[in-house]
NUDO-684638 format. One record per residue (C-alpha): y, z, x. Coordinates in nm, 4 decimals. Layout:
N
Y,Z,X;
...
//
This chain:
402
-1.2996,1.8001,-0.7165;
-1.0470,1.5353,-0.7957;
-0.6750,1.5884,-0.8633;
-0.6523,1.3493,-1.2003;
-0.4755,1.0750,-1.1382;
-0.1787,1.1905,-1.2762;
-0.0738,1.5312,-1.0476;
0.2566,1.5294,-0.9521;
0.3222,1.5171,-0.5536;
0.6691,1.6779,-0.4968;
0.7560,1.6918,-0.1093;
1.0165,1.7755,0.1097;
1.0022,1.5270,0.3970;
1.3429,1.4105,0.6249;
1.5213,1.1534,0.4392;
1.3167,0.8912,0.3206;
1.4096,0.5204,0.4860;
1.5860,0.6697,0.7147;
1.3034,0.6829,1.0570;
0.9500,0.6090,1.0132;
0.8191,0.9669,0.9910;
0.4688,1.1271,0.9855;
0.5378,1.2522,0.6167;
0.6582,0.9351,0.5356;
0.3714,0.7591,0.7126;
0.0985,0.9476,0.4987;
0.2628,0.9691,0.1858;
0.3109,0.5771,0.1515;
-0.0882,0.5944,0.0752;
-0.1043,0.8771,-0.1306;
0.1926,0.7114,-0.3364;
-0.0704,0.4161,-0.3813;
-0.2889,0.6713,-0.6286;
-0.0427,1.0140,-0.6875;
0.3156,0.9694,-0.8790;
0.5549,1.1323,-0.5280;
0.8469,1.2784,-0.6211;
1.0870,1.2694,-0.2750;
1.3300,1.5254,-0.1626;
1.6125,1.4205,0.0957;
1.6363,1.6831,0.3664;
1.7848,1.9567,0.3389;
1.8463,2.0551,0.6644;
1.7190,2.2566,1.0296;
2.0522,2.3126,1.1666;
2.3673,2.4481,1.0642;
2.6421,2.1518,1.1021;
2.9351,2.1992,1.4011;
3.2808,2.0373,1.4717;
3.2004,1.7321,1.5443;
3.2104,1.3873,1.4948;
2.7985,1.3405,1.4683;
2.7909,1.6236,1.2000;
3.1238,1.4604,0.9863;
2.9271,1.1645,0.9775;
2.6147,1.2762,0.8572;
2.7231,1.4341,0.5926;
2.9237,1.1933,0.4790;
2.6199,0.9380,0.4381;
2.4803,1.2174,0.2458;
2.7232,1.2735,0.0006;
2.7395,0.8789,-0.1149;
2.4562,0.8988,-0.1715;
2.4918,1.1302,-0.3768;
2.3699,0.9998,-0.7958;
2.3952,1.1571,-1.1080;
2.2082,1.5108,-1.0936;
2.0875,1.3928,-0.7182;
1.8904,1.0906,-0.8430;
1.8231,0.8062,-0.6162;
1.8167,0.4423,-0.6997;
1.4334,0.3378,-0.6429;
1.4116,0.2766,-0.2733;
1.2973,-0.0756,-0.1819;
0.9696,-0.1247,0.0082;
0.9496,-0.1309,0.3611;
0.6365,-0.4499,0.4522;
0.5752,-0.3429,0.8072;
0.4859,0.0562,0.6652;
0.2477,-0.0717,0.3709;
0.1226,0.1611,0.1322;
0.3895,0.2409,-0.1329;
0.6579,0.4293,-0.2876;
0.8076,0.7672,-0.4268;
0.7979,0.6873,-0.7780;
1.1330,0.9016,-0.7558;
1.3828,0.9962,-0.4677;
1.6498,1.2934,-0.4906;
1.9539,1.3833,-0.2579;
1.9792,1.7341,-0.2421;
2.3089,1.8420,-0.3109;
2.2628,2.1801,-0.0771;
2.4829,2.3948,0.1197;
2.2824,2.3970,0.4701;
2.3930,2.7386,0.5558;
2.0947,2.8339,0.3921;
2.0856,3.2017,0.6263;
2.3428,3.3158,0.3287;
2.1510,3.4682,0.0133;
2.3827,3.3857,-0.1993;
2.3764,2.9810,-0.0484;
2.0397,3.0175,-0.0247;
2.0244,3.1388,-0.4211;
2.2974,2.8725,-0.4974;
2.0723,2.5576,-0.3973;
1.7159,2.6707,-0.4594;
1.8332,2.6824,-0.8893;
2.0049,2.3555,-0.8134;
1.6859,2.2317,-0.6566;
1.4035,2.3347,-0.8913;
1.6430,2.1713,-1.2110;
1.7095,1.8791,-1.0603;
1.3241,1.8749,-0.9308;
1.1572,1.9720,-1.3240;
1.4667,1.7124,-1.4878;
1.2671,1.4261,-1.2376;
0.9452,1.5570,-1.3137;
1.0223,1.5426,-1.7091;
1.1658,1.1951,-1.6392;
0.8666,1.0422,-1.5215;
0.6392,1.1982,-1.8014;
0.4889,1.4140,-1.5248;
0.3733,1.7717,-1.6721;
0.0886,1.8409,-1.4788;
0.1191,2.0966,-1.2300;
0.2854,1.9452,-0.9659;
0.1190,2.0274,-0.5654;
0.4445,2.1379,-0.3455;
0.4438,2.0060,0.0288;
0.7479,2.0621,0.1871;
0.8333,2.0366,0.6152;
1.1797,2.2261,0.5658;
1.1676,2.6139,0.6063;
1.4831,2.5938,0.4348;
1.2956,2.5235,0.1329;
1.1232,2.8533,0.0636;
1.2381,2.9621,-0.2484;
1.1262,2.6443,-0.4155;
0.7492,2.8009,-0.3747;
0.6239,2.9582,-0.6970;
0.8914,2.8492,-0.9178;
0.7842,2.4826,-1.0541;
0.4040,2.6002,-1.1497;
0.2880,2.4549,-0.8508;
-0.0873,2.3545,-0.8536;
-0.0722,2.3958,-0.4645;
0.1812,2.4805,-0.1821;
0.1719,2.3023,0.1719;
0.3778,2.4047,0.4998;
0.3264,2.0712,0.6561;
0.4051,2.1703,1.0132;
0.5445,1.8781,1.2449;
0.7631,2.0931,1.4981;
0.8210,2.4112,1.6286;
1.1144,2.4153,1.4255;
1.2547,2.7377,1.6136;
1.2274,2.5723,1.9548;
1.3897,2.2262,1.8331;
1.6676,2.1802,2.0475;
1.8818,2.0920,1.8386;
1.7751,2.3336,1.5221;
1.9401,2.6432,1.4289;
1.6490,2.8893,1.4574;
1.8432,3.1798,1.3829;
1.9041,3.0865,0.9917;
1.4510,2.9048,1.0248;
1.2582,3.1846,1.1557;
1.3011,3.4324,0.8642;
1.3033,3.1319,0.6181;
1.0114,3.0502,0.7419;
0.8293,3.3425,0.7714;
0.9250,3.3996,0.4260;
0.7416,3.0451,0.3329;
0.4597,3.1494,0.5872;
0.3923,3.4833,0.3484;
0.4261,3.2024,0.0176;
0.1916,2.8561,0.0748;
-0.1642,2.7989,-0.0135;
-0.1972,2.6580,0.3145;
-0.0554,2.5604,0.6741;
-0.1350,2.1922,0.7663;
0.0332,2.1150,1.1296;
0.0004,1.8642,1.3585;
-0.0669,2.0737,1.6852;
-0.3730,2.2862,1.6520;
-0.1346,2.5496,1.8628;
0.1375,2.5492,1.5002;
-0.2274,2.6298,1.3727;
-0.1991,2.9611,1.5638;
0.1475,3.0718,1.5495;
0.2413,2.9854,1.2348;
-0.0344,3.1268,1.0202;
-0.0003,3.1543,0.6690;
-0.0972,3.4834,0.4823;
-0.3063,3.3470,0.2710;
-0.5978,3.2455,0.5558;
-0.5288,2.8553,0.5653;
-0.4437,2.6694,0.8510;
-0.5705,2.3206,1.0156;
-0.5109,2.1298,1.2650;
-0.3961,1.7210,1.1354;
-0.3187,1.5511,1.4308;
-0.0414,1.2041,1.4051;
-0.1968,0.8883,1.2538;
-0.0683,0.5473,1.3305;
0.0033,0.2035,1.1849;
-0.2432,-0.0185,1.3098;
-0.1829,-0.2922,1.2066;
0.1254,-0.3027,1.2585;
0.1282,-0.1974,1.6332;
-0.1485,-0.3624,1.7128;
-0.0912,-0.7780,1.5092;
0.0335,-0.9859,1.8722;
0.3938,-1.0143,1.8453;
0.5919,-1.2900,2.0452;
0.8100,-1.1194,2.3134;
1.1748,-1.0344,2.2747;
1.4514,-1.2115,2.4385;
1.6372,-0.9226,2.5833;
1.3002,-0.7840,2.7012;
1.2059,-1.1351,2.8474;
1.4841,-1.1166,3.0746;
1.3299,-0.8664,3.2645;
1.0574,-0.8691,3.5180;
0.7390,-0.7609,3.4864;
0.5825,-0.5507,3.5607;
0.7025,-0.3054,3.2985;
0.6737,0.0564,3.2560;
0.8057,0.1018,2.9298;
0.8541,0.4172,2.7011;
0.9750,0.4279,2.3819;
1.1209,0.6633,2.2216;
1.3951,0.9066,2.1902;
1.5448,0.9694,2.5482;
1.7012,1.2816,2.5668;
1.6535,1.6391,2.6731;
1.2767,1.6342,2.6269;
1.1853,1.3607,2.8635;
1.1733,1.4626,3.2715;
1.4589,1.2427,3.4015;
1.3675,1.3204,3.8052;
0.9713,1.1659,3.7136;
1.1835,0.8867,3.5904;
1.4018,0.8137,3.8843;
1.0874,0.7904,4.0906;
0.8872,0.6395,3.8984;
1.2432,0.3442,3.9700;
1.1783,0.4463,4.3079;
0.8692,0.4749,4.3916;
0.8000,0.1247,4.2122;
1.1055,-0.0861,4.3355;
0.9027,-0.4351,4.2735;
0.8941,-0.3428,3.9071;
1.1151,-0.2850,3.5919;
1.1810,0.0529,3.3918;
1.2585,0.0356,3.0299;
1.3134,0.2754,2.8217;
1.3695,0.1880,2.4249;
1.5033,0.4490,2.1864;
1.8144,0.6778,2.1052;
1.9847,0.7660,2.3732;
2.0797,1.1346,2.3579;
2.1590,1.2249,2.6836;
2.5304,1.3754,2.8509;
2.7074,1.0966,3.0065;
2.6025,1.2872,3.3755;
2.2133,1.2357,3.3607;
2.2555,0.8691,3.2301;
2.4496,0.7568,3.5423;
2.1315,0.9425,3.7444;
1.9169,0.6707,3.5713;
2.1817,0.3482,3.6501;
1.9580,0.1740,3.8772;
1.8698,-0.1903,3.9598;
1.5593,-0.1620,3.7971;
1.5558,0.0778,3.5247;
1.6978,-0.0873,3.1675;
1.7853,0.1233,2.8657;
1.7628,-0.0605,2.5921;
1.8709,0.1519,2.3549;
1.7333,0.2024,1.9565;
1.5198,-0.1334,1.8091;
1.4384,-0.0695,1.4537;
1.0610,-0.0174,1.3750;
0.9741,-0.3883,1.2308;
1.0769,-0.5047,1.5769;
0.9319,-0.2333,1.7963;
0.5886,-0.3536,1.8416;
0.7154,-0.6514,2.0238;
0.8301,-0.4301,2.2584;
0.5620,-0.2257,2.3308;
0.3247,-0.4800,2.3053;
0.5157,-0.6710,2.5887;
0.5287,-0.3555,2.8230;
0.2343,-0.3284,3.1471;
0.1382,0.0486,3.0938;
0.3415,0.3030,2.7814;
0.4206,0.6319,2.8962;
0.4994,0.9976,2.7969;
0.6892,1.1323,3.0346;
0.7901,1.4376,2.8878;
0.9103,1.8311,3.0581;
0.6763,2.0804,2.9076;
0.8835,2.3189,2.7201;
0.8969,2.5683,2.4467;
0.8858,2.2993,2.2135;
0.6814,1.9686,2.3798;
0.4068,2.1986,2.4154;
0.3546,2.1978,2.0406;
0.3992,1.7538,2.0150;
0.1806,1.5518,1.9387;
0.3807,1.2341,2.0310;
0.3395,0.9628,1.8033;
0.3620,0.6787,1.9982;
0.0623,0.8129,2.2737;
-0.1363,0.5717,1.9656;
0.0936,0.3463,1.9413;
0.0329,0.2211,2.2950;
-0.2811,0.2439,2.2304;
-0.2649,0.0278,1.9056;
-0.0641,-0.2490,2.1070;
-0.3207,-0.2764,2.4138;
-0.1277,-0.0593,2.7266;
-0.2852,0.1912,2.8807;
-0.1339,0.5221,2.8706;
0.0546,0.7337,3.1524;
0.1650,1.0854,3.0470;
0.2472,1.4431,3.1125;
0.0067,1.6813,3.0625;
0.1591,1.7933,2.6925;
-0.1293,1.9950,2.5437;
-0.1381,1.7524,2.2770;
-0.2817,1.4559,2.4657;
-0.5962,1.5877,2.6169;
-0.7787,1.5395,2.3602;
-0.7402,1.1908,2.4396;
-0.7729,1.1763,2.8175;
-1.0753,1.0607,2.8162;
-0.9013,0.6931,2.6958;
-0.5208,0.8235,2.8788;
-0.4318,0.9274,3.1759;
-0.3033,1.2578,3.1511;
-0.0918,1.4008,3.5090;
-0.0807,1.7844,3.5788;
0.2656,1.6815,3.8042;
0.4568,1.4553,3.9660;
0.2458,1.2851,4.2183;
-0.0452,1.3072,3.9784;
0.1810,1.0973,3.7723;
0.2920,0.8067,3.9905;
-0.0981,0.7736,4.1176;
-0.2006,0.7517,3.6936;
0.0569,0.4730,3.7104;
0.0250,0.2663,4.0124;
-0.3871,0.2901,3.8637;
-0.2982,0.1644,3.4815;
-0.0566,-0.1255,3.6807;
-0.4181,-0.2348,3.8210;
-0.6419,-0.2299,3.5947;
-0.8502,-0.4419,3.3727;
-0.5946,-0.5332,3.0738;
-0.8558,-0.6437,2.8561;
-1.0805,-0.3332,2.9199;
-0.8367,-0.1083,2.8588;
-0.6706,-0.2515,2.5200;
-1.0128,-0.2460,2.4168;
-1.0729,0.0995,2.4604;
-0.7854,0.2359,2.3745;
-0.7730,0.0140,2.0472;
-1.1020,0.1118,1.9500;
-0.9778,0.5479,1.9318;
-0.6687,0.3929,1.7564;
-0.8120,0.2472,1.4622;
-1.0542,0.5671,1.3978;
-0.6471,0.7658,1.3476;
-0.4595,0.5354,1.1000;
-0.2232,0.6762,0.8862;
-0.4555,0.5732,0.5446;
-0.6761,0.8776,0.7274;
-0.4767,1.1104,0.7632;
-0.3690,1.0832,0.4309;
-0.7580,1.0904,0.3214;
-0.7979,1.4469,0.5304;
-0.4592,1.5503,0.3799;
-0.5872,1.5661,-0.0336;
-0.9501,1.6258,0.0268;
-0.7617,1.9955,0.2269;
-0.5325,1.9742,-0.0968;
-0.8296,1.9473,-0.3492;
-1.0160,2.2439,-0.2043;
-0.6605,2.5732,-0.2281;
-0.6505,2.3862,-0.6458;
-0.9972,2.4410,-0.6637;
-1.0116,2.7814,-0.5065;
-0.7090,2.8889,-0.6753;
-0.8351,2.7609,-1.0460;
-1.1536,2.9347,-0.9508;
-0.9530,3.2577,-0.8353;
-0.6989,3.2170,-1.1658;
-1.0116,3.1628,-1.3915;
-1.1777,3.4812,-1.2951;
-0.8791,3.7243,-1.3673;
//
């Protein structure tokens, strides 16, 4: 069965354009063929009384438009694909654990989405895709043709999320949705829905963006080679002891860390070494220029209740950029063990980095890029559409038989 071209997709995701998330990558491809109404983030944690949360709340308030509608988003050439037909900035309160608040939020969301679909002239039953347990009240209220819970993390073990709020909401969501799609195989078991439909859809990659040769950024060019590089969030999931050991073991190499820094000052001080270079955030546009000029790409994650269900975006990005890759033994990395080095412990990690620094770079590049080309976001989008078509077909058959 095929979905008619005017079938709308209503998607609860992260704030569009704030950073390139998994669902944004996928729906840039789906939006080429189908109208997408995107709902910006509705909150996975209870805000605290701190400057960071105040700034975030203020940013969202500034984006509130008439009935939550935002101006059309700009095209991001680095990401490819298309953009949503509309973006809704939700006027909701983040205390979803309280019944009256959740009911009020649900009423606002249903009204805003219904109005936006009508304004776009979209009368066909929508497909609802949500990555947020807090959206559970909307499921079944849009007359949707199918509902999907797209799980990218174990939110109940995510370091900065409020598990006590999300747990009950997620359990209700799993009772209602037609399909669970998860980026980690373990999540298809821990988030198994009442419908019995759960599918593992691993992360993909914007292959051309990371494979197309880039010039070396000036700040990176000033750092001596060889470079052991990490492009990702430098936060509590990273093994700082392992990073300092790499810096000590490979004293003639440079350890380059690119990405947001979420560690406390005392932990950062442990990384203050002459050959450790913390560069901070670089935009998605220029990130390939940094990654391509590493000599090895690493994923130094600690094993935890959260990381056992993490499929890191950076792994395929490293491969597309032509790097040899060394990772700790997080479960989702093992599916690529024939191409990347999966280290069981710190000693094995150090040995694998040493080996990666001495490999035939061209042969390694060819193997890695051949693998990355098989896992593009376009392919992931096609798989998701096929799964949704199957659910819609089953639901329509069941409705006709009643």
